[in-house]
C-alpha positions as CSV (number, residue, x, y, z in Angstrom):
1,X,-1.1,-9.0,8.7
2,X,-3.1,-7.0,5.6
3,X,-3.0,-3.4,5.1
4,X,-6.1,-1.9,3.5
5,X,-5.3,0.4,0.7
6,X,-7.6,3.1,-0.2
7,X,-7.7,3.5,-4.1
8,X,-9.6,6.7,-5.8
9,X,-10.1,7.4,-9.4
10,X,-9.5,10.5,-10.1
11,X,-10.0,13.1,-13.8
12,X,-6.3,13.3,-15.2
13,X,-5.8,17.1,-14.8
14,X,-4.1,19.5,-13.2
15,X,-5.0,20.0,-9.8
16,X,-7.3,16.9,-9.5
17,X,-4.8,15.2,-6.9
18,X,-4.9,18.0,-4.7
19,X,-8.4,18.1,-3.5
20,X,-8.3,14.6,-1.7
21,X,-5.0,15.1,-0.1
22,X,-6.1,18.4,1.1
23,X,-9.0,16.7,2.4
24,X,-7.0,14.2,4.3
25,X,-4.3,17.2,5.5
26,X,-7.2,19.2,7.4
27,X,-8.6,15.8,9.1
28,X,-4.8,15.4,10.5
29,X,-4.7,12.2,8.4
30,X,-0.9,11.6,7.8
31,X,-0.5,9.6,4.2
32,X,2.0,6.9,5.1
33,X,2.4,5.4,1.4
34,X,0.7,6.2,-2.4
35,X,0.9,5.8,-5.8
36,X,-0.2,7.4,-8.3
37,X,-0.9,5.7,-11.8
38,X,-2.7,7.6,-14.9
39,X,-4.3,6.9,-18.3
40,X,-5.4,9.5,-20.5
41,X,-8.5,10.1,-19.1
42,X,-8.1,9.2,-15.3
43,X,-6.0,8.6,-12.2
44,X,-5.4,6.1,-9.9
45,X,-4.3,7.0,-6.2
46,X,-3.9,4.6,-4.2
47,X,-2.9,5.4,-0.8
48,X,-2.4,4.0,3.3
49,X,-3.3,6.0,6.1
50,X,-3.5,4.9,9.6
51,X,-6.9,5.5,10.2
52,X,-8.3,4.0,7.0
53,X,-12.0,4.0,8.0
54,X,-12.1,7.8,8.8
55,X,-10.4,8.4,5.4
56,X,-12.9,6.8,4.3
57,X,-15.9,8.3,5.3
58,X,-14.1,11.6,5.0
59,X,-13.1,10.9,0.9
60,X,-16.5,9.6,0.2
61,X,-19.0,12.3,2.0
62,X,-16.7,14.5,0.0
63,X,-18.3,12.7,-3.6
64,X,-15.2,10.3,-4.1
65,X,-15.5,6.8,-4.7
66,X,-13.2,4.5,-2.4
67,X,-12.2,1.2,-3.4
68,X,-10.2,-0.9,-0.5
69,X,-8.0,-3.0,-1.2
70,X,-5.8,-5.6,0.9
71,X,-2.3,-5.1,0.7
72,X,0.8,-6.9,2.2
73,X,3.3,-5.4,3.7
74,X,6.9,-6.9,3.7
75,X,10.6,-6.0,4.7
76,X,12.9,-6.3,2.1
77,X,16.7,-6.4,2.6
78,X,17.9,-3.0,1.1
79,X,20.7,-5.1,-0.7
80,X,21.0,-6.7,-3.9
81,X,18.7,-9.6,-4.5
82,X,16.5,-8.0,-1.3
83,X,13.4,-8.2,-3.7
84,X,14.3,-11.4,-5.7
85,X,14.4,-13.4,-2.4
86,X,10.6,-12.2,-1.9
87,X,10.0,-12.8,-5.5
88,X,11.3,-16.2,-5.3
89,X,9.6,-17.3,-2.2
90,X,6.3,-17.1,-4.6
91,X,7.4,-18.6,-7.5
92,X,5.7,-21.7,-7.5
93,X,2.4,-20.8,-6.2
94,X,0.8,-19.2,-9.2
95,X,0.4,-16.0,-6.9
96,X,0.3,-13.0,-9.6
97,X,1.6,-9.9,-8.3
98,X,-0.4,-7.4,-9.7
99,X,1.7,-4.1,-8.4
100,X,3.6,-2.7,-5.6
101,X,5.2,0.4,-4.4
102,X,7.1,2.0,-1.6
103,X,6.8,2.9,1.7
104,X,7.9,6.2,3.1
105,X,9.9,4.7,6.1
106,X,12.9,2.4,6.1
107,X,13.6,0.2,9.1
108,X,16.9,-1.0,10.1
109,X,18.9,-1.8,6.6
110,X,15.1,-2.6,5.6
111,X,12.8,-1.1,3.1
112,X,8.9,-1.4,3.1
113,X,7.2,-2.5,0.3
114,X,3.5,-2.8,-0.2
115,X,2.4,-5.8,-2.5
116,X,-0.6,-6.3,-4.0
117,X,-1.4,-9.9,-5.1
118,X,-4.4,-11.5,-6.4
119,X,-4.4,-14.0,-3.5
120,X,-3.1,-12.1,-0.6
121,X,-3.8,-15.1,1.7
122,X,-2.1,-17.7,-0.2
123,X,0.9,-15.1,-0.7
124,X,1.1,-15.0,3.0
125,X,1.4,-18.7,3.7
126,X,3.6,-18.9,0.6
127,X,5.9,-16.5,2.1
128,X,5.7,-18.0,5.8
129,X,7.0,-21.3,4.5
130,X,10.1,-20.1,3.4
131,X,10.4,-17.7,6.8
132,X,9.5,-14.5,5.3
133,X,6.3,-13.5,7.7
134,X,4.2,-9.9,6.2
135,X,4.9,-7.1,8.8
136,X,1.5,-6.8,11.2
137,X,-0.6,-3.5,10.8
138,X,0.3,-2.4,14.4
139,X,4.6,-2.9,13.8
140,X,3.9,-0.9,10.6
141,X,2.1,2.1,12.1
142,X,4.5,1.9,14.8
143,X,7.3,2.3,12.6
144,X,5.8,5.0,10.8
145,X,4.9,6.9,13.9
146,X,6.1,10.7,14.2
């Protein structure tokens, strides 16, 4: 129910994103979702790959510090109010949504979003009580199969 996200700190300068992306490409590891955030000094590359263990070893071997984070993948109706329904299910739980970003795939009129909660297990329970089930890892990766 949770998906592993890899986070890498990068220098905020031209070309710094190229090195990790090329490493993954050469190893035939497809990036399924990513987010890049920046400050003046550094950037954070957050990404999802199927074989996160292999990607982690590869990146660390090349000198990157990789942080693993649990994410929750949810199908969100691609219609007005889709995201509001998800957020409404969490409203009284006191679970904090730290950030989110979209997946590269879309399924049957629904988008896929990745959510970083401060307490992913509590968020999953609250969502399930409202009839919203996270996408399991197998289903998620099948949806993004080439």
